C-alpha beads as a LAMMPS data file, in Angstrom:
LAMMPS data file: protein, C-alpha beads

84 atoms
83 bonds

1 atom types
1 bond types

-500.0 500.0 xlo xhi
-500.0 500.0 ylo yhi
-500.0 500.0 zlo zhi

Masses

1 110.0

Atoms # bond

1 1 1 5.029 317.349 -195.237
2 1 1 3.685 313.931 -195.617
3 1 1 6.317 312.470 -197.438
4 1 1 9.408 310.994 -196.036
5 1 1 12.789 311.003 -197.216
6 1 1 13.500 307.151 -197.916
7 1 1 16.078 307.871 -200.444
8 1 1 19.842 308.699 -199.715
9 1 1 20.121 311.172 -202.958
10 1 1 17.981 312.785 -205.246
11 1 1 18.138 313.221 -209.035
12 1 1 17.150 316.170 -210.783
13 1 1 15.175 315.791 -214.053
14 1 1 12.700 317.819 -216.234
15 1 1 9.547 316.337 -217.099
16 1 1 6.424 317.778 -218.833
17 1 1 3.307 317.074 -216.448
18 1 1 -0.017 317.974 -217.685
19 1 1 -0.902 321.201 -215.380
20 1 1 -4.456 319.573 -214.591
21 1 1 -2.982 316.152 -213.438
22 1 1 -0.499 318.070 -211.236
23 1 1 -3.038 320.340 -209.834
24 1 1 -5.111 317.108 -209.089
25 1 1 -2.051 315.461 -207.351
26 1 1 -1.337 318.431 -205.135
27 1 1 -5.095 318.442 -204.294
28 1 1 -5.155 314.643 -203.455
29 1 1 -1.987 314.683 -201.526
30 1 1 -2.254 317.926 -199.644
31 1 1 1.121 319.032 -200.768
32 1 1 2.531 322.216 -200.530
33 1 1 4.816 322.018 -203.318
34 1 1 4.962 320.522 -206.744
35 1 1 8.181 318.480 -205.559
36 1 1 6.242 317.246 -202.394
37 1 1 3.233 316.270 -204.518
38 1 1 5.281 314.394 -207.026
39 1 1 7.253 312.621 -204.298
40 1 1 4.130 311.598 -202.235
41 1 1 2.558 310.330 -205.453
42 1 1 5.287 308.199 -206.444
43 1 1 5.575 306.818 -203.084
44 1 1 2.101 305.863 -202.594
45 1 1 2.467 304.265 -206.051
46 1 1 5.488 302.104 -205.060
47 1 1 3.850 301.204 -202.031
48 1 1 0.738 300.104 -203.823
49 1 1 2.755 298.005 -206.352
50 1 1 4.871 296.412 -203.486
51 1 1 1.302 295.396 -201.806
52 1 1 0.322 294.090 -205.193
53 1 1 3.100 291.824 -205.613
54 1 1 2.853 290.376 -201.883
55 1 1 -0.798 289.847 -202.380
56 1 1 -0.189 288.046 -205.387
57 1 1 2.432 286.081 -203.415
58 1 1 0.297 285.029 -200.419
59 1 1 -3.032 284.705 -202.192
60 1 1 -4.269 281.174 -201.790
61 1 1 -1.854 280.345 -199.099
62 1 1 -4.227 280.119 -196.313
63 1 1 -6.074 277.000 -196.677
64 1 1 -8.168 277.314 -193.514
65 1 1 -9.184 280.721 -193.907
66 1 1 -12.873 281.884 -194.305
67 1 1 -14.330 281.795 -197.775
68 1 1 -17.100 284.173 -199.142
69 1 1 -19.699 281.411 -198.777
70 1 1 -18.538 280.824 -195.458
71 1 1 -19.007 284.471 -194.256
72 1 1 -22.267 284.865 -196.088
73 1 1 -23.557 281.832 -193.873
74 1 1 -22.055 283.087 -190.851
75 1 1 -23.974 286.496 -191.338
76 1 1 -27.074 284.701 -192.180
77 1 1 -27.154 282.711 -188.791
78 1 1 -26.158 285.728 -187.024
79 1 1 -29.175 287.539 -188.530
80 1 1 -31.725 284.580 -187.674
81 1 1 -30.196 284.448 -184.158
82 1 1 -30.999 288.502 -183.882
83 1 1 -34.504 287.789 -184.749
84 1 1 -35.274 285.422 -182.009

Bonds

1 1 1 2
2 1 2 3
3 1 3 4
4 1 4 5
5 1 5 6
6 1 6 7
7 1 7 8
8 1 8 9
9 1 9 10
10 1 10 11
11 1 11 12
12 1 12 13
13 1 13 14
14 1 14 15
15 1 15 16
16 1 16 17
17 1 17 18
18 1 18 19
19 1 19 20
20 1 20 21
21 1 21 22
22 1 22 23
23 1 23 24
24 1 24 25
25 1 25 26
26 1 26 27
27 1 27 28
28 1 28 29
29 1 29 30
30 1 30 31
31 1 31 32
32 1 32 33
33 1 33 34
34 1 34 35
35 1 35 36
36 1 36 37
37 1 37 38
38 1 38 39
39 1 39 40
40 1 40 41
41 1 41 42
42 1 42 43
43 1 43 44
44 1 44 45
45 1 45 46
46 1 46 47
47 1 47 48
48 1 48 49
49 1 49 50
50 1 50 51
51 1 51 52
52 1 52 53
53 1 53 54
54 1 54 55
55 1 55 56
56 1 56 57
57 1 57 58
58 1 58 59
59 1 59 60
60 1 60 61
61 1 61 62
62 1 62 63
63 1 63 64
64 1 64 65
65 1 65 66
66 1 66 67
67 1 67 68
68 1 68 69
69 1 69 70
70 1 70 71
71 1 71 72
72 1 72 73
73 1 73 74
74 1 74 75
75 1 75 76
76 1 76 77
77 1 77 78
78 1 78 79
79 1 79 80
80 1 80 81
81 1 81 82
82 1 82 83
83 1 83 84
């Protein structure tokens, strides 16, 4: 079972999920049950959203961090060094 019990309680609810979407979620998560697939999918979605918020908050805060142009120059220099 991949998902973790991170909540202190549970909430029973009835929702209408299209069968194809649920089958795809089960396949992607490797879940054994519908509940496990839904919990895993919601958990992963929440994690991605937290990471997106964190990324937006820290983006641009590394002033001395290598830029894409710096990386390209470094790779070109390494390529020329390898040809010698």
